[in-house]
C-alpha positions, 0 to 999 in steps of 0.5 A: 551369063551364069558361070558353070559350077565347078565341083570337087570332082572337077578340081580332082580330075584337073589336078590328075590330068595336070600330074599326068601331063607333067609326068609325061613331059618329064618321062616319069611313070605315074606308078613311080610317083610319091607324095614328095615327088608330086610336091616337087613336080607341081612346084617346079612346073608352077615356077617354070610357068612363072619364069617363062611368064616373066621372060616373055610377058606371055600369060599363055606361053607355049614353047614353039618348036 
């Protein structure tokens, strides 16, 4: 089976959706986001993901409510 070709537009859309999701989770308005905040948000989200994976061993760690 052939892998689907991923385009630059696909990557940009994915990053945009990720940023919107992180902002929503943190209660931040997207209009208030600047480049520095984007860098911090993405870095913090990645660090939290790695910390959660390390603690639980679950690569698809989703908080249970």
